[in-house]
C-alpha positions in Angstrom: -10.0 -0.6 13.7 -10.8 2.8 15.2 -8.9 2.4 18.5 -6.0 0.2 17.6 -7.5 -2.8 19.3 -5.5 -5.3 17.3 -2.2 -3.8 18.4 -3.4 -3.7 22.0 -4.4 -7.4 21.9 -1.0 -8.4 20.5 0.8 -6.5 23.3 -1.6 -7.9 25.9 -1.1 -11.5 24.6 2.7 -11.2 24.7 2.6 -9.8 28.3 0.3 -12.7 29.2 2.7 -15.3 27.8 5.6 -13.9 29.8 3.5 -13.7 32.9 2.6 -17.3 32.4 6.2 -18.2 32.7 6.6 -16.0 35.8 8.8 -13.6 33.9 9.1 -9.9 33.4 9.1 -9.0 29.7 12.5 -7.4 29.9 14.2 -10.2 31.8 14.7 -13.2 29.6 18.5 -13.5 29.5 20.0 -16.6 31.1 16.9 -18.8 30.8 17.4 -22.4 30.1 16.7 -23.5 26.5 13.3 -25.3 27.0 11.8 -22.1 28.6 13.2 -20.1 25.7 11.7 -22.6 23.3 8.3 -22.5 25.0 8.2 -18.7 25.0 9.2 -18.5 21.3 6.6 -21.1 20.2 3.9 -19.6 22.4 4.4 -16.1 21.0 4.4 -17.4 17.4 1.4 -19.6 18.0 -0.7 -16.9 19.8 0.3 -14.0 17.5 -0.5 -16.2 14.5 -4.0 -16.7 15.8 -4.5 -13.0 16.4 -3.3 -12.2 12.9 -5.8 -14.7 11.5 -8.7 -12.9 13.2 -7.5 -9.5 12.2 -6.9 -10.6 8.6 -10.4 -12.0 8.4 -11.9 -8.7 9.7 -9.8 -6.7 7.3 -10.8 -9.0 4.4 -14.5 -8.3 5.0 -13.8 -4.6 5.2 -11.7 -4.6 1.9 -14.2 -6.4 -0.3 -15.9 -3.2 -1.3 -12.6 -1.3 -2.1 -12.3 -2.0 -5.8 -13.2 1.7 -6.4 -13.7 4.3 -3.7 -17.1 5.8 -3.1 -16.1 9.3 -3.9 -14.3 8.4 -7.1 -17.3 6.5 -8.3 -19.7 9.3 -7.3 -17.6 12.0 -9.0 -17.4 10.0 -12.2 -21.2 9.8 -12.4 -21.9 13.3 -11.0 -19.2 15.5 -12.3 -21.6 18.3 -13.5 -23.4 18.4 -10.1 -20.1 18.5 -8.2 -18.6 21.3 -10.4 -21.8 23.3 -10.0 -21.2 23.3 -6.3 -17.5 24.2 -6.8 -18.6 27.4 -8.6 -21.0 28.6 -5.9 -20.1 31.8 -3.9 -18.7 30.8 -0.5 -20.9 33.3 1.3 -24.0 31.5 0.1 -22.9 28.3 1.7 -21.4 29.3 5.1 -24.5 28.6 7.1 -25.6 25.4 5.4 -25.4 22.4 7.7 -23.4 19.6 6.1 -22.6 16.0 7.0 -19.3 15.1 8.7 -17.8 11.9 10.2 -18.8 11.4 13.8 -16.2 12.9 16.2 -14.4 14.9 13.5 -12.7 17.6 15.6 -11.7 20.2 13.0 -12.0 20.8 9.3 -12.2 18.2 6.5 -8.8 19.3 5.3 -7.1 18.8 8.6 -8.6 15.4 8.9 -7.6 14.4 5.4 -4.1 15.8 5.8 -3.7 13.7 9.0 -4.6 10.5 7.1 -2.1 11.3 4.3 0.6 11.8 6.9 -0.1 8.5 8.6 -0.1 6.6 5.3 3.3 8.2 4.4 4.9 7.4 7.7 3.7 3.8 8.0 5.0 2.6 4.6 2.8 -0.4 5.4 3.1 -2.3 2.2 6.9 -2.3 2.1 7.1 -3.1 5.9 4.9 -6.1 5.4 7.0 -7.4 2.6 10.2 -7.1 4.7 8.5 -8.9 7.6 7.4 -11.7 5.3 11.0 -12.2 3.9 12.2 -12.4 7.5 9.6 -15.0 8.6 10.4 -17.1 5.5 14.1 -17.0 6.4 13.4 -17.9 10.0 11.3 -20.9 8.9 13.9 -22.1 6.4 16.6 -21.8 9.0 14.7 -24.0 11.4 13.8 -26.5 8.7 17.5 -27.0 7.6 18.7 -27.3 11.2 20.7 -24.1 11.6 21.9 -23.6 15.1 21.0 -19.9 15.0 18.3 -17.8 13.4 19.4 -15.5 10.6 20.4 -11.9 11.3 17.5 -10.9 9.1 15.2 -11.2 12.1 17.2 -8.7 14.1 17.4 -6.3 11.2 13.6 -6.6 10.6 13.0 -5.9 14.3 15.1 -2.7 14.1 13.3 -1.6 10.8 9.7 -2.0 12.0 10.6 -0.4 15.4 12.0 2.6 13.5 8.9 2.9 11.4 6.7 2.9 14.5 8.8 5.5 16.2 8.5 7.8 13.1 4.8 7.2 12.6 3.6 7.5 16.3 3.3 11.3 16.3 1.3 11.2 13.0 -0.9 8.5 14.4 -1.6 10.5 17.6 -2.5 13.6 15.5 -4.8 11.5 13.3 -6.6 10.0 16.2 -6.9 13.5 17.8 -8.6 14.7 14.6 -11.4 12.3 15.3 -11.5 12.8 19.0 -14.1 15.7 19.1 -17.7 15.7 20.3 -20.1 13.4 18.5 -21.7 15.4 15.7 -23.2 14.4 12.4 -23.7 17.8 10.9 -21.7 21.1 11.1 -21.9 24.5 9.3 -20.2 24.5 5.9 -17.8 27.2 7.1 -16.7 25.0 10.0 -16.1 22.1 7.6 -14.4 24.0 4.8 -12.6 27.3 5.2 -12.8 28.2 1.5 -14.2 26.9 -1.7 -10.6 26.1 -2.8 -10.3 24.0 0.3 -13.5 22.2 -0.6 -12.1 21.3 -4.0 -8.7 20.4 -2.6 -10.2 17.9 -0.1 -12.0 16.0 -2.9 -8.9 16.0 -5.1 -6.7 14.7 -2.2 -9.2 11.9 -1.3 -9.5 10.7 -4.9 -5.7 10.9 -5.4 -5.4 8.6 -2.4 -7.8 6.0 -3.6 -4.9 3.6 -4.0 -4.4 3.6 -0.3 -7.8 1.9 0.0 -7.0 -0.5 -2.8 -3.8 -1.5 -1.0 -5.8 -3.0 1.8 -6.4 -6.1 -0.3 -2.6 -6.7 -0.6 -2.1 -6.1 3.1 -4.8 -8.7 3.8 -2.9 -11.2 1.7 0.3 -10.4 3.6 -1.4 -10.9 6.9 -2.8 -14.3 5.8 0.8 -15.4 4.7 2.2 -14.2 8.0 -0.3 -16.2 9.9 0.6 -19.3 7.9 4.3 -18.8 8.4 3.9 -18.3 12.1 1.9 -21.5 12.2 4.6 -23.4 10.3 7.3 -21.9 12.6 5.4 -23.1 15.6 5.2 -26.6 14.3 8.9 -26.7 13.2 10.5 -25.6 16.5 11.8 -28.3 18.8 10.9 -26.8 22.2 13.5 -29.0 24.0 16.3 -28.1 21.7 15.2 -24.8 20.1 17.5 -22.9 17.6 16.5 -19.6 19.4 17.9 -17.3 22.1 16.5 -14.7 24.4 17.4 -12.1 21.8 15.4 -14.0 19.2 12.4 -13.9 21.5 12.8 -10.1 21.9 13.0 -9.7 18.1 10.0 -11.8 17.3 8.0 -10.0 20.0 9.1 -6.6 18.6 8.2 -7.5 15.1 4.8 -8.9 16.1 3.9 -5.8 18.1 5.2 -3.2 15.6 3.7 -4.8 12.4 0.4 -5.1 14.3 0.6 -1.4 15.1 1.5 -0.6 11.5 -1.4 -2.6 10.1 -3.9 -1.5 12.7 -3.1 2.2 12.1 -3.4 1.6 8.4 -6.8 0.0 8.9 -7.8 2.9 11.1 -6.8 5.4 8.4 -8.5 3.6 5.6 -11.7 3.3 7.7 -11.7 7.1 8.3 -10.9 7.8 4.7 -14.0 5.9 3.7 -16.0 7.9 6.3 -14.7 11.2 4.9 -15.5 10.2 1.4 -19.0 9.0 2.3 -19.8 12.3 4.1 -18.3 14.4 1.3 -20.7 12.8 -1.1 -23.6 13.7 1.3 -22.2 17.3 1.4 -22.3 17.5 -2.4 -25.9 16.4 -2.5 -26.9 18.8 0.3 -25.3 21.8 -1.2 -26.6 21.1 -4.7 -30.1 20.7 -3.5 -29.9 23.9 -1.5 -29.1 26.1 -4.5 -30.4 24.3 -7.6 
């Protein structure tokens, strides 16, 4: 979840499916119907399998997210934490404190980059819209409609727009964790002021719900996988109710929702790392001055 491997695997699989038909991914117009049907079914089937694997990995990751580590620690160690809050900054500047591996800048910049990614992705809402679209596609096929609903094209446009909006924030966030591998840094490199130290904690605790949302995202992924499996079974390859445009739409939706979920998983993983290391910082600073 740190390098958007799920997204890369979805893109690679779609490219592989096109190549298997001897086609360029941008040149599907004018194909006969059975080739269109094969492409559509192959994409739904393969992407469904990738979603199943990613969902299983995310499910294992999300089991411990009922309450964030920092929130739980703060609730039990409020006095200790507030004692550190009151210490003069100049007494702490040279203390070596823990940080996530590869954190490039301050805790605040890392946390702010995560919050920006979460806000841009709108992952929970995007997932619900994709689910509605997949349900409509399956229903359309099952009742024998000659064309897929317009919802598929609208969903493709929507998730593509989210990705375009979120991409700069994702790049900045990944850059914040692209520094040299270090486990400890001076306090004044991690936090520029005591106020910033407090602000980082408050922001992380306020975004605990982002971690809790992973459980809902996992359920959405499981349903997407099942819907894609059902769509695969329902399509008559020799007489498919799909066009080249539908193939483009389903490919776009698959790639973009994969990026949205992968980036969300990356952000959640890094949020947990920041919280864990912040707790270590509290203990280090308290032990230095008690």
